[in-house]
C-alpha positions as CSV (number, residue, x, y, z in Angstrom):
1,X,30.1,25.2,-47.6
2,X,33.5,25.3,-49.3
3,X,32.1,23.7,-52.4
4,X,29.2,26.2,-52.5
5,X,31.5,29.1,-52.0
6,X,33.8,28.1,-54.9
7,X,30.8,27.5,-57.2
8,X,29.5,31.0,-56.5
9,X,32.8,32.4,-57.7
10,X,32.0,31.1,-61.2
11,X,30.7,33.5,-63.8
12,X,27.0,33.3,-64.3
13,X,26.8,30.7,-61.5
14,X,23.2,31.8,-60.6
15,X,22.1,30.7,-64.1
16,X,24.3,27.7,-64.5
17,X,23.0,26.2,-61.2
18,X,19.7,25.5,-62.9
19,X,21.3,23.9,-66.0
20,X,21.3,20.1,-65.3
21,X,24.0,19.6,-68.0
22,X,26.5,21.9,-66.3
23,X,25.5,20.7,-62.8
24,X,26.2,17.1,-63.9
25,X,29.7,18.1,-64.8
26,X,30.2,19.8,-61.5
27,X,28.9,16.7,-59.7
28,X,31.4,14.5,-61.4
29,X,34.3,16.9,-60.6
30,X,33.3,17.5,-57.0
31,X,32.9,13.8,-56.2
32,X,36.4,13.2,-57.5
33,X,37.9,15.6,-54.9
34,X,40.0,13.6,-52.4
35,X,38.8,13.6,-48.8
36,X,42.2,14.8,-47.7
37,X,41.6,18.2,-49.1
38,X,38.5,18.7,-47.1
39,X,40.0,17.2,-44.0
40,X,43.1,19.3,-44.1
41,X,41.0,22.5,-44.2
42,X,39.1,21.3,-41.1
43,X,42.2,20.6,-39.0
44,X,44.3,23.5,-40.2
45,X,46.2,25.2,-37.4
46,X,44.6,22.9,-34.8
47,X,47.9,21.7,-33.4
48,X,49.4,24.5,-31.2
49,X,52.6,24.6,-29.2
50,X,54.6,27.3,-27.5
51,X,58.2,28.3,-28.2
52,X,60.8,29.4,-25.7
53,X,59.6,33.0,-25.9
54,X,56.1,32.0,-25.1
55,X,54.8,32.6,-28.6
56,X,52.1,30.3,-30.0
57,X,53.1,28.2,-33.0
58,X,50.4,26.5,-35.1
59,X,50.7,23.5,-37.4
60,X,48.5,21.2,-39.4
61,X,49.8,18.0,-37.7
62,X,47.1,15.4,-37.8
63,X,46.7,14.1,-34.3
64,X,43.9,11.7,-35.4
65,X,45.0,8.2,-36.2
66,X,42.9,8.4,-39.3
67,X,41.2,11.0,-41.3
68,X,37.5,11.2,-42.2
69,X,36.3,9.6,-45.4
70,X,33.1,10.1,-47.3
71,X,33.0,13.8,-46.6
72,X,31.4,14.5,-49.9
73,X,28.9,12.1,-51.6
74,X,26.1,12.4,-54.1
75,X,23.5,13.3,-51.5
76,X,25.7,16.0,-50.1
77,X,26.3,17.5,-53.5
78,X,22.6,17.5,-54.3
79,X,22.1,19.4,-51.0
80,X,24.6,22.0,-52.2
81,X,22.8,22.5,-55.5
82,X,19.4,22.9,-53.8
83,X,20.8,25.6,-51.5
84,X,22.6,27.3,-54.3
85,X,19.4,27.4,-56.3
86,X,17.8,29.2,-53.4
87,X,20.7,31.6,-53.0
88,X,20.6,32.3,-56.8
89,X,17.1,33.7,-56.5
90,X,18.2,35.9,-53.6
91,X,21.3,37.0,-55.5
92,X,19.2,38.1,-58.5
93,X,17.2,40.3,-56.2
94,X,20.0,41.8,-54.1
95,X,23.4,41.1,-55.7
96,X,24.5,39.5,-52.4
97,X,25.8,36.0,-51.8
98,X,25.6,34.6,-48.3
99,X,28.5,32.1,-47.9
100,X,30.2,29.9,-45.3
101,X,27.0,30.1,-43.4
102,X,27.0,27.3,-40.9
103,X,25.3,29.4,-38.2
104,X,27.3,32.6,-38.6
105,X,27.5,34.1,-42.1
106,X,29.8,35.9,-44.5
107,X,28.3,38.1,-47.3
108,X,30.0,38.8,-50.6
109,X,29.2,40.9,-53.7
110,X,31.1,41.6,-56.9
111,X,28.6,44.0,-58.4
112,X,27.2,46.3,-55.7
113,X,30.1,48.8,-55.8
114,X,29.5,50.9,-58.9
115,X,32.2,51.9,-61.3
116,X,31.8,55.6,-60.2
117,X,32.3,54.6,-56.6
118,X,35.2,52.3,-57.5
119,X,36.9,55.2,-59.4
120,X,36.3,57.6,-56.5
121,X,37.9,55.2,-54.1
122,X,40.9,54.8,-56.4
123,X,41.2,58.6,-56.5
124,X,41.1,58.7,-52.7
125,X,43.9,56.2,-52.4
126,X,46.0,58.0,-55.0
127,X,45.5,61.3,-53.2
128,X,46.4,60.0,-49.8
129,X,49.5,58.1,-51.1
130,X,50.7,61.2,-52.9
131,X,50.3,63.4,-49.8
132,X,52.1,60.9,-47.6
133,X,54.8,60.0,-50.1
134,X,57.5,61.9,-48.2
135,X,56.9,60.0,-45.0
136,X,55.0,56.8,-45.6
137,X,53.6,54.9,-42.6
138,X,54.7,51.4,-43.1
139,X,52.8,48.8,-41.0
140,X,55.0,47.2,-38.3
141,X,56.6,43.9,-39.3
142,X,55.5,44.2,-42.9
143,X,58.9,44.6,-44.5
144,X,57.9,48.0,-45.9
145,X,55.2,46.3,-48.0
146,X,52.0,47.5,-46.3
147,X,51.5,51.2,-46.2
148,X,48.8,52.4,-43.7
149,X,47.1,55.4,-45.2
150,X,44.4,55.6,-42.5
151,X,45.3,53.7,-39.4
152,X,43.0,53.7,-36.3
153,X,46.0,52.9,-34.1
154,X,47.4,56.3,-34.8
155,X,46.2,58.9,-32.3
156,X,43.6,56.7,-30.5
157,X,41.8,57.5,-27.3
158,X,44.2,57.2,-24.4
159,X,42.4,56.7,-21.1
160,X,43.1,59.5,-18.7
161,X,45.2,61.5,-21.1
162,X,43.2,62.4,-24.2
163,X,41.5,65.8,-24.4
164,X,37.7,65.6,-24.7
165,X,34.8,68.0,-25.0
166,X,32.5,68.1,-22.1
167,X,28.9,67.8,-23.1
168,X,29.4,69.4,-26.6
169,X,29.6,67.6,-29.9
170,X,32.7,67.8,-32.1
171,X,31.4,67.8,-35.7
172,X,33.1,67.5,-39.1
173,X,33.3,70.8,-41.1
174,X,33.8,73.1,-38.1
175,X,35.7,70.6,-36.0
176,X,39.2,72.2,-36.4
177,X,38.1,75.9,-36.3
178,X,35.9,75.4,-33.3
179,X,37.8,72.8,-31.2
180,X,41.5,73.0,-32.1
181,X,43.5,73.8,-29.0
182,X,40.4,73.5,-26.8
183,X,38.8,70.8,-24.6
184,X,40.0,69.5,-21.3
185,X,41.8,66.5,-20.0
186,X,38.6,64.7,-19.0
187,X,39.0,61.9,-16.5
188,X,37.8,59.3,-19.1
189,X,39.3,56.2,-17.4
190,X,39.2,52.6,-18.2
191,X,36.3,51.0,-16.4
192,X,33.9,54.0,-16.5
193,X,32.1,52.5,-19.5
194,X,32.9,48.8,-19.0
195,X,29.6,47.0,-18.5
196,X,29.0,44.0,-16.3
197,X,29.7,41.2,-18.7
198,X,29.6,37.4,-18.7
199,X,32.7,35.6,-17.5
200,X,33.4,34.5,-21.0
201,X,34.0,38.1,-22.1
202,X,37.1,38.2,-19.8
203,X,38.4,41.6,-18.9
204,X,41.8,40.4,-20.2
205,X,40.6,41.4,-23.7
206,X,39.7,44.9,-22.6
207,X,42.5,47.4,-23.1
208,X,43.2,49.5,-20.0
209,X,45.3,51.9,-22.1
210,X,43.7,52.9,-25.4
211,X,40.7,52.6,-27.7
212,X,40.3,53.0,-31.5
213,X,38.0,56.0,-32.2
214,X,35.0,55.4,-34.4
215,X,33.3,58.2,-36.3
216,X,29.6,58.8,-35.9
217,X,27.3,58.5,-38.9
218,X,23.6,59.2,-39.3
219,X,21.2,57.6,-41.7
220,X,19.2,60.3,-43.4
221,X,15.6,60.1,-44.6
222,X,16.7,59.2,-48.1
223,X,18.8,56.3,-46.8
224,X,22.1,58.0,-47.4
225,X,24.8,58.0,-44.8
226,X,26.5,61.1,-43.5
227,X,29.4,61.5,-41.0
228,X,28.5,63.7,-38.0
229,X,32.0,63.6,-36.5
230,X,35.4,63.5,-38.2
231,X,37.2,60.3,-39.2
232,X,40.3,59.8,-37.1
233,X,43.4,60.5,-39.3
234,X,41.5,62.0,-42.3
235,X,41.5,65.8,-42.3
236,X,37.9,66.9,-42.5
237,X,38.3,70.1,-44.5
238,X,41.2,69.1,-46.8
239,X,39.6,65.8,-47.9
240,X,35.8,66.4,-48.0
241,X,35.5,64.3,-51.2
242,X,37.1,61.3,-49.4
243,X,34.5,61.7,-46.7
244,X,31.7,61.6,-49.3
245,X,33.3,58.6,-51.0
246,X,33.5,56.6,-47.7
247,X,29.9,57.5,-46.9
248,X,28.9,56.0,-50.2
249,X,30.9,52.8,-49.5
250,X,29.2,52.5,-46.0
251,X,25.8,52.9,-47.7
252,X,26.7,50.1,-50.1
253,X,27.9,47.8,-47.2
254,X,24.8,48.2,-45.1
255,X,22.8,45.4,-46.9
256,X,25.8,43.1,-46.5
257,X,25.9,43.8,-42.8
258,X,22.2,43.2,-42.6
259,X,22.9,39.8,-44.2
260,X,25.7,38.6,-42.0
261,X,25.2,40.2,-38.5
262,X,22.7,38.8,-36.0
263,X,21.3,40.5,-33.0
264,X,20.9,38.7,-29.7
265,X,17.3,39.1,-28.5
266,X,18.0,38.0,-25.0
267,X,20.9,38.9,-22.7
268,X,22.6,35.6,-23.0
269,X,22.5,35.3,-26.8
270,X,20.4,32.1,-26.9
271,X,17.7,33.8,-29.0
272,X,19.0,35.5,-32.1
273,X,17.4,37.5,-34.9
274,X,19.0,37.9,-38.3
275,X,18.8,37.0,-42.0
276,X,19.5,33.7,-43.5
277,X,20.9,30.8,-41.5
278,X,21.4,31.7,-37.9
279,X,21.1,28.2,-36.4
280,X,23.4,25.2,-37.1
281,X,22.7,23.3,-40.3
282,X,22.5,20.0,-38.5
283,X,21.0,19.3,-35.1
284,X,23.3,18.1,-32.4
285,X,23.1,14.2,-32.3
286,X,20.9,12.7,-29.7
287,X,23.6,10.2,-28.7
288,X,27.1,11.1,-29.9
289,X,28.9,8.8,-27.4
290,X,31.6,6.6,-28.8
291,X,29.9,3.6,-27.3
292,X,26.8,4.1,-29.5
293,X,27.4,1.6,-32.3
294,X,25.0,3.3,-34.5
295,X,27.5,6.1,-35.0
296,X,30.0,3.8,-36.6
297,X,30.7,1.6,-39.6
298,X,32.6,-1.5,-38.7
299,X,35.2,-2.8,-41.1
300,X,35.5,-6.6,-40.5
301,X,39.2,-7.0,-41.2
302,X,42.6,-6.6,-39.6
303,X,42.6,-3.1,-38.0
304,X,44.6,-0.6,-39.9
305,X,44.8,3.2,-39.6
306,X,44.8,3.6,-43.4
307,X,42.2,0.9,-44.1
308,X,39.5,1.8,-46.7
309,X,35.8,1.7,-46.4
310,X,33.9,-0.5,-48.8
311,X,32.9,1.8,-51.7
312,X,29.4,0.2,-51.8
313,X,28.4,1.9,-48.5
314,X,29.1,5.3,-50.0
315,X,31.2,6.4,-47.1
316,X,34.8,6.3,-48.4
317,X,36.9,7.1,-51.5
318,X,39.8,4.7,-51.2
319,X,43.3,5.8,-52.0
320,X,43.1,4.2,-55.5
321,X,40.3,6.6,-56.5
322,X,42.0,9.8,-55.4
323,X,42.2,12.5,-58.1
324,X,45.1,14.9,-58.2
325,X,43.3,18.2,-58.3
326,X,42.6,20.9,-55.8
327,X,39.1,22.2,-55.1
328,X,39.6,25.5,-56.8
329,X,40.8,23.9,-60.0
330,X,37.9,21.6,-60.0
331,X,35.4,24.3,-60.5
332,X,36.8,26.1,-63.5
333,X,35.2,24.1,-66.3
334,X,35.9,27.1,-68.6
335,X,39.6,26.7,-68.0
336,X,39.6,22.9,-68.1
337,X,41.1,22.8,-71.6
338,X,43.9,25.2,-70.6
339,X,44.7,23.1,-67.5
340,X,45.0,20.0,-69.6
341,X,47.6,21.8,-71.8
342,X,49.7,22.8,-68.8
343,X,53.3,21.5,-68.6
344,X,52.3,18.9,-66.1
345,X,53.7,20.6,-63.1
346,X,51.8,19.9,-59.9
347,X,49.7,22.7,-58.5
348,X,49.9,23.1,-54.8
349,X,46.8,24.3,-53.1
350,X,47.4,27.4,-51.0
351,X,45.1,26.4,-48.2
352,X,45.5,22.6,-48.2
353,X,48.3,21.3,-46.1
354,X,50.6,18.5,-47.1
355,X,49.1,15.1,-47.1
356,X,48.7,14.0,-43.4
357,X,46.3,11.2,-44.4
358,X,48.5,8.3,-43.4
359,X,48.7,7.3,-39.8
360,X,51.8,7.5,-37.7
361,X,54.4,4.7,-38.3
362,X,54.0,3.3,-34.8
363,X,50.3,2.5,-35.0
364,X,51.0,-1.3,-34.6
365,X,52.8,-0.7,-31.3
366,X,50.0,1.6,-30.1
367,X,47.4,-1.0,-31.0
368,X,49.3,-3.8,-29.2
369,X,49.8,-1.6,-26.1
370,X,46.1,-0.8,-25.9
371,X,45.2,-4.5,-26.4
372,X,47.2,-5.5,-23.3
373,X,45.1,-3.4,-20.9
374,X,41.7,-3.2,-22.6
375,X,41.2,-6.5,-24.3
376,X,41.9,-7.2,-28.0
377,X,38.3,-7.4,-29.0
378,X,37.4,-4.0,-27.7
379,X,40.6,-2.4,-29.0
380,X,40.0,-4.0,-32.4
381,X,36.6,-2.5,-32.5
382,X,38.0,0.9,-31.8
383,X,40.7,0.6,-34.5
384,X,38.5,-1.0,-37.2
385,X,35.6,1.4,-37.3
386,X,34.8,4.5,-39.3
387,X,32.5,7.3,-38.2
388,X,29.1,7.2,-39.9
389,X,28.5,10.7,-41.2
390,X,25.0,12.0,-40.8
391,X,23.4,12.7,-44.2
392,X,22.2,16.3,-44.8
393,X,18.5,17.0,-45.2
394,X,17.8,20.2,-47.1
395,X,15.6,22.9,-45.5
396,X,15.3,26.2,-47.2
397,X,15.8,29.5,-45.2
398,X,14.7,33.0,-45.8
399,X,17.8,35.1,-46.7
400,X,16.0,38.4,-46.6
401,X,15.8,40.6,-43.5
402,X,12.5,42.2,-42.5
403,X,12.7,45.8,-43.7
404,X,11.9,47.2,-40.2
405,X,14.8,45.2,-38.8
406,X,17.4,46.4,-41.2
407,X,20.2,48.6,-39.8
408,X,19.0,51.7,-41.7
409,X,15.7,51.5,-39.9
410,X,16.8,50.2,-36.6
411,X,19.6,52.8,-36.1
412,X,18.0,55.7,-37.9
413,X,17.7,57.7,-34.7
414,X,20.9,56.8,-32.9
415,X,23.1,56.3,-36.0
416,X,26.1,54.0,-36.3
417,X,29.8,54.2,-35.3
418,X,32.3,53.4,-37.9
419,X,36.1,52.8,-37.7
420,X,37.9,53.4,-41.0
421,X,41.1,51.9,-42.2
422,X,42.8,52.2,-45.6
423,X,45.9,50.3,-46.5
424,X,48.0,49.7,-49.6
425,X,50.0,46.5,-50.1
426,X,53.0,47.0,-52.3
427,X,54.4,44.0,-54.2
428,X,57.5,44.4,-56.4
429,X,59.8,42.0,-58.3
430,X,62.2,42.3,-55.3
431,X,59.4,41.6,-52.8
432,X,57.0,39.4,-54.8
433,X,55.2,37.7,-51.9
434,X,53.3,39.0,-49.0
435,X,53.5,36.7,-45.9
436,X,50.5,35.3,-44.3
437,X,49.1,37.0,-41.2
438,X,48.0,35.4,-38.0
439,X,44.6,34.4,-36.7
440,X,43.1,37.4,-35.0
441,X,40.0,39.2,-33.9
442,X,39.7,42.9,-35.0
443,X,40.1,45.3,-32.1
444,X,39.6,44.7,-28.4
445,X,36.5,44.2,-26.3
446,X,36.3,47.9,-25.3
447,X,36.0,48.8,-29.0
448,X,32.8,46.7,-29.4
449,X,33.5,45.9,-33.0
450,X,30.9,43.5,-34.3
451,X,31.5,43.4,-38.0
452,X,33.8,44.4,-40.8
453,X,33.2,45.4,-44.4
454,X,36.3,45.1,-46.7
455,X,36.6,46.3,-50.2
456,X,39.5,45.3,-52.5
457,X,40.1,48.1,-54.9
458,X,43.0,46.7,-56.9
459,X,44.4,43.2,-56.9
460,X,45.6,42.6,-60.4
461,X,48.7,40.7,-61.4
462,X,48.7,38.4,-58.4
463,X,47.5,34.8,-57.7
464,X,44.2,34.6,-55.9
465,X,44.2,35.5,-52.2
466,X,41.8,34.5,-49.6
467,X,40.5,35.3,-46.1
468,X,40.0,32.2,-44.0
469,X,37.3,32.1,-41.3
470,X,36.9,30.1,-38.1
471,X,34.5,30.4,-35.2
472,X,34.7,29.5,-31.5
473,X,33.4,26.2,-30.2
474,X,32.6,25.2,-26.6
475,X,35.4,26.2,-24.3
476,X,34.3,24.0,-21.4
477,X,33.0,20.7,-22.9
478,X,32.3,19.1,-19.6
479,X,28.8,17.8,-19.5
480,X,27.8,19.8,-22.5
481,X,28.9,17.1,-25.0
482,X,26.5,14.6,-23.5
483,X,29.1,11.8,-23.7
484,X,31.0,9.6,-21.3
485,X,34.5,10.2,-20.2
486,X,36.8,10.5,-23.2
487,X,34.0,9.2,-25.5
488,X,34.1,12.1,-27.9
489,X,36.2,10.7,-30.8
490,X,33.2,10.3,-33.1
491,X,32.4,14.0,-32.5
492,X,35.9,15.0,-33.2
493,X,36.1,13.3,-36.5
494,X,32.6,14.2,-37.7
495,X,33.0,17.9,-36.7
496,X,36.6,18.1,-37.7
497,X,37.9,19.6,-34.5
498,X,39.6,18.5,-31.3
499,X,37.9,18.2,-28.0
500,X,39.6,18.1,-24.6
501,X,43.1,18.2,-26.1
502,X,45.4,20.7,-24.4
503,X,47.2,21.9,-27.5
504,X,44.1,22.5,-29.6
505,X,42.2,25.8,-29.7
506,X,38.4,25.6,-29.2
507,X,37.8,26.8,-32.7
508,X,36.2,25.3,-35.8
509,X,37.4,26.2,-39.3
510,X,34.8,27.4,-41.7
511,X,36.9,27.7,-44.9
512,X,38.0,30.7,-47.0
513,X,36.6,33.3,-49.4
514,X,38.6,34.7,-52.3
515,X,39.3,38.5,-52.0
516,X,39.3,39.3,-55.7
517,X,39.4,42.8,-57.2
518,X,36.1,44.7,-56.9
519,X,34.7,42.3,-54.2
520,X,32.9,43.7,-51.2
521,X,33.0,41.4,-48.2
522,X,31.2,41.7,-44.8
523,X,31.6,39.3,-41.9
524,X,31.8,38.9,-38.2
525,X,35.2,39.5,-36.7
526,X,37.0,36.2,-37.0
527,X,39.3,36.0,-40.0
528,X,42.7,35.1,-41.2
529,X,44.7,36.4,-44.2
530,X,46.6,33.8,-46.3
531,X,49.6,34.5,-48.5
532,X,49.4,36.7,-51.5
533,X,51.7,35.5,-54.4
534,X,52.4,37.5,-57.5
535,X,51.7,35.7,-60.7
536,X,53.9,38.1,-62.7
537,X,57.2,38.9,-61.1
538,X,58.3,41.3,-63.8
539,X,56.5,44.5,-62.7
540,X,55.2,46.1,-59.5
541,X,51.7,45.9,-58.3
542,X,49.7,47.6,-55.6
543,X,46.7,46.1,-53.8
544,X,44.4,48.7,-52.2
545,X,41.9,47.8,-49.6
546,X,39.6,49.8,-47.4
547,X,38.0,48.5,-44.2
548,X,35.0,49.9,-42.4
549,X,34.4,48.3,-39.1
550,X,31.1,48.7,-37.5
551,X,31.6,49.5,-33.8
552,X,28.8,48.5,-31.6
553,X,28.4,45.6,-29.1
554,X,27.6,42.4,-30.9
555,X,24.9,41.3,-28.6
556,X,23.2,44.6,-27.8
557,X,23.2,46.6,-31.1
558,X,20.4,48.8,-29.8
559,X,22.3,50.3,-26.8
560,X,26.0,49.9,-26.7
561,X,28.1,52.9,-27.9
562,X,31.8,53.8,-27.4
563,X,33.7,57.0,-27.0
564,X,34.0,58.5,-30.6
565,X,35.5,61.4,-32.4
566,X,32.5,63.6,-31.5
567,X,34.1,63.8,-28.0
568,X,37.8,63.8,-28.7
569,X,39.6,67.1,-29.6
570,X,43.3,66.5,-29.1
571,X,44.0,65.4,-32.7
572,X,42.5,68.6,-34.1
573,X,45.3,70.8,-32.7
574,X,47.9,68.9,-34.9
575,X,45.9,69.5,-38.0
576,X,45.5,73.2,-37.2
577,X,49.1,74.1,-36.4
578,X,50.9,71.8,-38.9
579,X,48.4,72.3,-41.7
580,X,48.6,68.7,-42.6
581,X,46.1,65.9,-42.7
582,X,48.5,63.4,-41.3
């Protein structure tokens, strides 16, 4: 998936993927990528510990005694090309690229946001920044580098305290005139609208105090989107043009949400409906137990954690064949001549950790200790085998969604609920780097956020930045793995994740997507922001981004709605008396 995502970042990729000459060059470069790079992506942040204050600290420590080899071979690359050729046809029809689609999907597009809309968004940012210049709202713990222009955490719904309208609808244009200073302290308490949920939903993740407020939108006959309630923290009468601009961005994002969001057909989410790949690429193995010798390749030599696989079997790259390049550099054949003329300084990959490929120094002692109790032959077998990686078999999927199941049709009567956030990241020569964020899910369970659309308005004069994605795996492996006690090491290495290890999260890394200027991304809510580094430290640069979060329960898109700005009136009084949008 990482290879395919990087290839789709290339200019004219949808044409080049059918050119065998270009594909041949890609194949050569991709097969030269060291397994370490792929492996380090898979195990990133999989080792967790807690400091004295109880905060979780993550690291990339490799707790396996050896890394996986043979991750990418000729057959796997051919699989990628076949899938990209299928996606290229879909891209030419829609302008949308499904990516990192193992069973959940991310959608990206670099051409759906028109120049007119882009310019209107820039004007909206400039207007809000100018109006807030006397008192900027710097995001907490951002070192005055992230200015929140529209922040849903400001003036949210507070259970039991916020003023609400009783039975009437708070609109947009007449909201202040009609409702400012009115309403009542309705007893809207936590729990009133909390449904009976599965135990895995865990009420711990429901806030008992507050909730972000979505704005209601309707989808009109012509397919255009229109707000029917005010956006929290955007003055409805002072900024009507900003409302229209955000409406157009939501219209543009709808097809990407169609692409990446699935709907659970049944209550438990076992049957799903969506576009593209909604089931795992590879079926779960029939017998993944460690004792199944068919899952392994035996290396008939003295056991060694760093031992190499015979190149003839196609399942290893030995250390002598490693090529010193990162995955991103591999794909830029247009820049290959420039890279060869560089000064020779090594290029450190942002998302690849330091080489943890070698085993721990005490492997010999561990081997001898195990041999005392389990027998040398059995232990030697365990230490001198490599996982046999299942070969992929390409099966095409339909990336289009049936028209009657698109969001514009499905929610035409009820409309959607949208949470808007606008932020500006300020990089200067004095503050040239923006630190990485932490893994997080957007919002809390009571906000029912199922997807995010993010648009990067400006990101010039910086090195490439990425969003990394990961998804939850089984929390209680138990009998679900179908293996004997502690016989899950083949699964761990093949899937690149830890099982039944107390310091490892039950999460599987998907990879990352570049957040370049002008790119619209849509994805389910599991993402991580990696460092932004300025490429030119001699002048200031601003990165504007706008997020629209679709607020509706992931599994029941047809029914679940939350309290929105069409009910809350408390914020309107501030706008009336202070004559200010913020």
